[in-house]
C-alpha positions in Angstrom: 153.2 -1.9 242.6 150.8 -1.0 239.6 149.6 -5.0 239.3 147.3 -4.2 242.7 145.3 -2.1 240.7 144.1 -5.4 238.6 145.0 -8.1 240.6 143.3 -9.3 244.2 146.0 -11.2 245.1 149.1 -11.1 243.4 150.9 -14.3 245.7 149.5 -18.0 245.7 150.3 -20.6 247.5 150.9 -23.5 245.0 149.8 -24.1 241.2 146.2 -25.2 242.8 145.9 -22.1 244.8 147.0 -20.4 241.3 144.8 -21.9 239.5 141.8 -21.4 241.3 141.9 -17.8 242.7 143.4 -16.0 240.3 141.6 -13.1 238.9 142.0 -10.0 236.5 139.8 -7.2 237.3 139.7 -5.1 234.0 138.0 -1.7 234.0 136.1 -1.0 231.2 138.2 1.9 230.1 142.0 0.4 230.7 144.0 1.6 228.0 147.7 0.7 228.2 149.1 4.0 227.2 147.5 6.2 229.8 147.4 3.4 232.7 150.2 1.7 232.4 152.8 3.8 231.0 152.2 7.4 232.0 151.1 5.5 235.3 154.7 4.4 235.9 156.0 7.6 234.8 153.8 9.9 237.2 154.9 7.6 239.8 158.8 7.6 239.2 160.3 9.9 236.6 163.7 7.8 236.7 162.2 4.4 236.7 163.6 2.8 233.8 161.0 1.4 230.7 163.5 0.1 228.0 167.2 -0.7 227.1 168.2 -0.7 223.6 170.9 -1.6 221.4 171.9 -3.0 218.2 175.0 -4.4 216.2 176.4 -1.1 215.4 177.6 0.2 218.8 174.0 2.1 218.8 172.3 2.1 222.4 169.9 3.8 224.4 168.1 3.9 227.7 164.2 5.2 227.7 162.5 5.9 231.0 158.4 5.8 231.4 158.5 9.5 231.3 160.8 9.6 227.8 158.2 7.2 226.7 155.5 9.1 227.8 156.7 12.2 226.7 157.8 11.1 223.5 154.2 9.0 222.7 152.4 12.6 223.3 154.4 13.7 220.2 154.0 10.8 218.0 150.2 10.9 219.2 150.0 14.5 218.2 151.9 13.9 214.8 149.6 11.2 214.0 146.6 13.6 214.9 147.9 16.0 212.4 147.9 13.0 209.7 144.2 12.2 210.5 145.1 9.1 212.6 142.0 9.3 215.0 140.3 6.7 217.3 139.4 3.4 215.0 142.3 4.3 212.3 143.9 1.8 211.4 148.3 2.0 211.2 150.8 -0.5 210.2 154.4 -0.9 212.0 157.3 -2.5 210.2 160.0 -1.6 212.6 161.6 -4.7 213.7 163.1 -4.1 216.9 163.8 0.0 216.5 163.1 1.4 220.0 160.4 3.7 218.2 158.3 0.9 218.1 157.3 1.5 221.9 156.8 5.0 221.2 154.3 4.6 217.9 152.6 1.6 219.6 151.8 3.7 223.0 151.2 6.5 221.1 148.6 4.6 218.8 147.3 2.8 221.9 146.4 6.3 223.4 144.4 7.5 220.4 142.6 4.3 220.3 144.0 3.7 217.0 144.3 -0.1 215.7 147.7 -1.1 215.5 148.8 -3.8 212.9 152.5 -5.0 213.4 154.2 -6.4 210.4 157.1 -8.6 209.4 160.5 -7.2 207.1 159.9 -10.3 205.1 156.1 -8.8 203.8 156.0 -8.4 200.0 154.2 -6.3 198.1 151.3 -8.4 197.9 151.4 -8.8 201.2 150.7 -5.2 202.2 148.3 -4.5 199.4 146.2 -7.3 201.0 146.5 -6.1 204.2 146.5 -2.4 203.2 142.9 -3.6 201.3 142.0 -5.7 203.9 142.1 -4.1 206.6 142.4 0.0 205.4 145.3 0.8 206.6 146.0 4.2 206.7 149.8 4.7 207.9 152.5 2.7 207.3 155.7 3.4 210.0 158.6 1.3 208.3 162.3 1.0 209.6 165.1 1.9 206.9 165.3 -1.1 205.0 166.1 -1.2 201.5 163.5 -4.1 200.7 161.0 -3.1 202.9 160.9 0.9 201.7 160.6 -1.2 198.0 157.9 -3.4 198.8 155.8 -0.5 200.1 156.6 1.9 197.7 155.3 -1.0 194.9 152.6 -1.3 196.8 151.1 2.3 196.8 150.5 1.7 193.2 148.3 -0.9 193.8 146.2 0.6 197.0 144.6 3.5 197.5 144.3 3.0 201.3 147.7 3.8 202.5 147.5 7.6 203.0 151.1 8.6 204.6 154.4 6.7 204.6 156.8 7.2 207.6 160.4 6.4 208.3 162.0 6.6 211.4 165.2 7.0 210.8 165.9 8.1 207.4 164.8 10.9 204.8 163.7 9.9 201.5 160.9 11.3 198.4 157.9 10.5 199.5 158.3 9.9 203.1 157.6 11.5 205.9 160.6 11.0 208.5 159.2 10.1 212.0 162.2 12.3 214.1 161.6 15.6 212.2 157.4 15.2 212.5 157.8 14.5 216.4 160.2 17.4 217.1 158.1 20.3 217.3 154.6 18.9 218.5 153.4 19.3 222.1 154.4 16.6 224.5 150.6 16.8 226.4 147.9 14.9 225.5 144.3 15.1 226.4 143.1 11.4 227.2 140.9 10.1 224.3 137.9 8.4 225.5 138.3 4.5 224.5 136.6 2.1 226.0 138.5 -1.7 226.8 136.2 -3.6 224.0 137.5 -1.1 221.8 139.9 -3.3 219.2 143.3 -2.0 219.9 145.8 -4.1 217.9 145.1 -6.7 215.2 147.4 -9.7 213.7 147.4 -11.2 210.4 148.2 -14.9 210.4 150.8 -16.7 208.8 148.1 -17.6 206.4 149.3 -21.5 205.9 145.6 -23.0 205.0 144.4 -19.9 202.9 144.5 -15.9 203.1 146.0 -14.7 206.4 143.0 -13.8 208.8 142.9 -10.8 211.0 143.2 -11.5 214.8 141.8 -9.0 216.9 142.4 -8.1 220.2 140.6 -5.6 222.5 142.3 -3.0 225.0 142.0 -5.9 227.9 144.7 -8.1 225.7 147.9 -6.1 228.1 146.5 -7.5 231.1 145.8 -11.2 229.8 149.7 -11.0 229.6 150.0 -10.4 233.5 150.0 -14.2 233.4 152.5 -14.4 230.8 155.1 -12.1 232.1 155.0 -12.6 235.9 154.1 -15.8 236.8 155.6 -17.6 233.2 158.6 -15.6 232.1 159.1 -14.4 236.1 159.8 -10.8 234.9 161.0 -8.9 238.3 161.0 -5.1 238.6 163.2 -2.7 237.6 165.3 -5.9 236.1 166.2 -6.9 232.5 164.0 -9.3 230.8 165.1 -10.2 226.8 162.8 -11.8 224.6 163.7 -12.5 221.2 161.1 -11.3 219.0 160.8 -9.0 215.6 158.1 -6.6 216.3 156.3 -8.2 213.3 154.9 -10.9 215.4 152.2 -11.8 218.6 155.5 -13.2 220.5 156.3 -9.3 220.7 153.6 -8.7 222.6 154.1 -11.7 224.7 157.6 -10.7 225.5 158.3 -7.3 225.2 155.9 -4.7 226.2 152.5 -5.7 227.7 152.9 -7.5 230.8 156.3 -6.6 231.4 156.2 -3.0 231.9 152.7 -3.9 233.8 154.8 -6.1 236.4 157.6 -3.1 236.0 160.4 -4.5 234.4 162.6 -3.0 231.9 162.5 -4.4 228.6 165.8 -5.4 226.9 165.8 -4.9 223.4 168.7 -6.1 220.6 168.1 -5.1 217.2 170.5 -7.8 215.9 170.7 -7.5 212.0 170.8 -11.5 212.3 170.8 -14.2 214.6 174.3 -14.7 215.7 174.3 -16.9 218.8 178.2 -15.5 220.0 176.5 -12.0 219.8 173.4 -12.8 221.4 175.5 -14.3 224.6 177.8 -11.3 224.2 175.0 -8.8 224.2 173.0 -10.9 227.9 176.1 -10.9 229.5 177.1 -7.4 229.1 173.7 -5.4 230.3 172.9 -8.3 233.1 169.7 -9.7 231.6 167.4 -11.2 234.4 165.2 -13.2 232.9 165.3 -14.4 228.9 162.9 -15.9 226.7 164.1 -17.2 223.1 162.6 -20.0 220.5 164.2 -23.8 221.0 166.0 -22.7 217.9 168.2 -20.4 219.8 169.3 -22.4 223.0 170.1 -25.1 220.2 172.3 -22.8 218.6 174.2 -21.0 221.6 174.5 -24.9 222.9 177.0 -24.8 220.0 179.4 -22.2 221.8 181.7 -22.3 224.3 179.2 -21.3 227.1 182.3 -21.7 229.9 183.4 -18.3 228.1 180.3 -16.1 229.5 179.5 -15.4 232.8 175.5 -16.2 232.9 174.9 -15.8 236.6 173.0 -12.6 235.8 170.1 -14.9 234.5 167.8 -16.0 237.0 165.0 -17.5 234.7 165.1 -18.7 231.0 161.7 -19.8 228.9 160.9 -21.1 225.7 157.8 -20.5 222.9 157.1 -21.0 219.6 157.9 -24.4 219.2 158.0 -27.3 221.7 161.0 -27.8 223.5 163.2 -30.8 222.8 164.5 -33.0 226.0 167.9 -32.8 224.7 168.0 -28.7 224.5 166.6 -28.9 228.4 169.4 -31.2 229.2 172.1 -29.5 227.9 171.5 -26.4 228.8 170.6 -27.1 232.3 173.8 -28.9 232.4 176.1 -25.8 231.6 174.0 -23.1 233.1 172.0 -24.9 236.2 169.0 -23.5 234.6 165.9 -25.1 233.7 164.0 -23.9 230.4 160.0 -23.6 231.4 158.1 -23.8 228.2 155.4 -22.2 227.4 152.2 -22.3 224.9 150.0 -20.0 223.2 148.9 -18.4 220.0 148.4 -15.2 218.1 145.2 -15.5 219.1 146.0 -16.0 222.8 148.3 -15.0 225.8 150.1 -17.8 227.5 147.8 -20.4 227.7 149.7 -23.6 228.9 153.0 -22.8 230.6 155.5 -24.8 233.2 154.8 -22.1 236.3 156.9 -21.7 239.4 155.3 -23.8 241.8 156.2 -27.0 239.8 159.5 -28.4 238.2 159.4 -28.6 234.6 159.5 -31.7 232.9 162.0 -31.9 229.4 159.2 -32.4 227.0 156.4 -31.4 228.5 154.4 -27.6 227.7 153.0 -27.5 231.4 150.2 -26.9 232.9 146.7 -24.4 232.2 146.4 -20.7 232.8 144.0 -19.8 235.5 142.5 -18.0 232.8 141.8 -20.7 230.6 139.3 -23.8 230.8 141.4 -26.1 229.0 139.8 -29.4 228.0 141.1 -32.2 225.4 138.4 -33.3 223.0 138.9 -36.4 220.4 137.0 -35.9 217.0 133.4 -36.4 218.3 134.0 -33.7 221.0 134.3 -36.1 223.6 136.7 -35.4 226.3 140.1 -37.1 226.1 141.3 -39.4 229.2 144.6 -39.4 230.5 147.2 -40.4 227.9 145.1 -39.8 224.7 145.7 -37.4 222.5 142.9 -34.8 221.2 142.7 -31.4 220.5 143.4 -28.1 222.7 140.1 -26.7 223.0 139.3 -23.4 225.2 135.6 -24.0 226.9 132.8 -21.5 227.6 134.4 -18.4 225.1 131.1 -17.4 223.9 129.9 -16.5 228.0 132.7 -16.0 229.4 136.0 -14.9 227.0 139.2 -15.1 229.0 141.0 -12.1 229.1 144.0 -12.3 226.3 142.1 -14.3 224.3 141.3 -12.4 220.7 137.5 -11.0 220.4 137.4 -11.9 216.8 138.5 -11.4 213.4 138.5 -8.1 212.4 135.8 -7.4 210.2 134.4 -10.9 209.7 131.7 -11.5 211.8 130.9 -14.9 210.3 134.5 -16.4 210.7 134.3 -14.8 214.3 130.5 -16.6 214.8 132.5 -20.0 213.4 135.4 -20.2 215.8 133.9 -18.2 219.2 130.4 -18.6 219.3 130.2 -22.3 219.8 131.3 -24.9 222.6 134.5 -23.8 222.4 137.5 -22.6 220.7 139.6 -24.8 218.7 143.1 -23.8 218.9 143.9 -26.3 216.0 146.7 -28.0 218.1 147.0 -31.3 219.4 148.3 -33.0 222.7 147.7 -35.2 225.7 147.9 -35.0 229.3 149.4 -37.1 231.8 148.0 -38.6 235.3 150.1 -35.9 237.0 148.2 -32.8 234.7 151.0 -32.1 232.2 150.1 -31.3 229.0 152.5 -32.9 226.4 152.5 -31.1 222.7 152.0 -33.1 219.9 151.9 -30.6 217.1 149.5 -28.7 215.0 146.7 -31.2 212.8 148.6 -30.1 210.1 151.7 -30.8 210.9 150.8 -34.3 212.5 151.8 -37.1 210.1 149.4 -39.4 208.9 151.3 -42.9 207.3 150.5 -46.2 206.5 147.7 -45.7 209.3 149.7 -44.1 212.0 149.6 -40.8 213.2 153.4 -39.3 213.9 153.6 -35.7 215.9 156.7 -34.4 214.2 158.0 -33.3 218.2 158.9 -36.7 218.9 160.9 -37.6 216.1 162.7 -34.3 216.1 163.5 -35.0 219.7 164.5 -38.0 218.7 167.5 -37.1 216.4 168.5 -34.3 218.0 169.8 -36.7 220.6 172.5 -37.8 217.5 175.1 -35.9 217.8 175.4 -35.4 214.2 172.2 -33.1 214.3 172.0 -29.6 215.2 168.6 -28.9 214.3 165.8 -30.3 212.5 162.2 -30.3 211.1 159.7 -33.5 210.6 157.3 -32.7 208.1 155.1 -35.1 206.1 156.2 -36.3 202.2 154.0 -37.6 199.5 154.1 -41.3 198.9 152.4 -43.2 196.1 152.0 -46.4 198.7 151.9 -45.1 202.4 150.2 -41.6 201.5 152.5 -40.1 203.5 155.5 -41.0 205.0 158.0 -39.1 207.6 160.8 -36.3 206.2 163.7 -35.4 208.1 165.0 -31.7 206.9 168.2 -31.8 208.9 171.2 -29.2 210.0 174.6 -31.0 210.6 177.1 -30.1 213.3 180.5 -29.2 213.1 182.6 -32.3 211.5 179.8 -34.2 209.8 179.1 -34.6 206.4 175.9 -35.7 204.5 176.4 -39.5 203.5 174.4 -42.5 202.8 176.2 -44.2 205.4 175.0 -40.6 207.7 171.1 -41.3 206.7 171.3 -44.9 207.6 172.8 -44.2 211.0 170.3 -41.6 211.7 167.5 -43.8 210.5 168.3 -46.5 212.9 168.9 -44.2 216.2 165.6 -43.0 215.7 164.4 -46.5 215.7 166.2 -47.4 219.2 165.1 -44.3 220.2 161.4 -44.1 219.7 158.9 -46.6 218.0 160.4 -47.7 215.0 157.7 -46.8 212.7 158.3 -43.5 213.0 161.7 -43.3 211.5 162.5 -40.7 209.1 162.0 -42.5 205.3 163.5 -39.8 203.6 166.5 -37.8 205.1 167.5 -34.1 203.6 170.5 -32.2 204.2 170.8 -28.8 204.5 173.1 -26.0 205.4 170.0 -23.8 207.4 166.1 -24.5 207.8 163.7 -21.7 206.7 162.9 -19.6 209.8 160.5 -16.6 210.6 162.3 -13.3 211.9 161.4 -15.0 215.1 163.2 -18.0 215.1 160.4 -20.8 214.5 160.6 -23.3 211.6 158.8 -22.4 208.7 157.4 -26.2 208.3 154.6 -25.5 206.0 157.0 -23.7 203.4 159.2 -27.1 204.0 155.9 -29.4 203.4 155.3 -27.0 200.2 158.6 -27.7 199.2 157.9 -31.5 199.9 154.9 -31.6 197.4 156.6 -29.6 194.9 159.3 -32.0 194.3 156.9 -34.9 194.2 155.2 -33.4 191.4 158.4 -32.4 189.4 159.4 -36.2 189.8 
């Protein structure tokens, strides 16, 4: 097992043992491409790395040997176009199998990888290209993506090469053609663990997106994510539902999973259709599965008795808090508990439900051994059990956890402000019970301040989701001239229900009976769907912005 190279101990007797004694050894020159992909390829040429399919009956299986050789070819192609150690390359590849090849190649070269979402517009691409000095963009054959990149080329001088992975187009290089005649051997590039490996752009909900930088130790931080939270198994299929443009892809679809020797199952869906996802899980025999709560909610709308889910041994969720109603229904219908985890673009998993204790519906679990987590109030004083506070990671300046970001790329001032003080403040709010379980309240920005009360969106959403009319909902603040803010519920209705004033009153009364009455939504809006990222996370910031726009236009 490859993990023995990095973990002095792999098995633990209890959560307390795990928290106290888990350690990861980080070599000075660790490189995921050579030390994981190539290492597995050398150990077993037939060992599977990736099983890929899409909605058009295309499928592909790649071994670690395949990834090793193809990534060498890709690295030699990139070198021929001037990509070297420290060069910056953006990948906008959705869930195409080429992502794993390109990412591995860039890591081997010591280049800096920037994942990009299919939703990026011309403005987004120009900003990223100029801010990070992106030299090459590699894209999936998507009309919108191609159009936005081509428009961006007229407004930035940074991008020197455009590459398509599965199509031919004037002005673009074709990935398959370019690597076909390249040598499949590569002399190891001298990279250091402290070199920058990957940069994620944050969502930018409170300003322009920030560039979150991780060094080459980042994959080692995700051993906890993959082995001890997602509980992946060697040579078994693991599926995390995420587009490659998001940090969740790094959490669930490459680094920790391959370190553990698991096989990545990648379903390159055109759009999320619950029925199709269930069909793929059962057809291919997925063993461990991770998705946002929203996807579980919609899968629960299907007749699960028609699917043999016995292949699935472990399910977990991330991206948003898990409503108890979803937990209970999934467990009732499948016998599988949902293991929630919490973390950020800036980190690996920070809090999670680990194997040594039962998950409690609605709780995000207990701290990872990598992170010294504290809850502090506005004055920086530790919060007692039962009192909500900001989630902070202690002592990051002197003892940075493996997996935590190392700074904001090309911004020393912002890095110093966030990482050189007493702690790193995640910007998230939670409380801890007397048994050590953490309970997520929400982002500081998401917490609603109404008539002197602080209301977390998650608890109101959980209350609404226990009503049979509500499939999913988002709780946000809406401007109010008297109270400053009021609670607004934006709801998607289940089949058989229609919007009405009577239903609004029924939902409001339901919340009053289910949780503290002052938390009920004074405004209820019905929509066909909620705005989401490609990874399935609800865009509450967009809804808040729409609330303000509507208020201004009244």
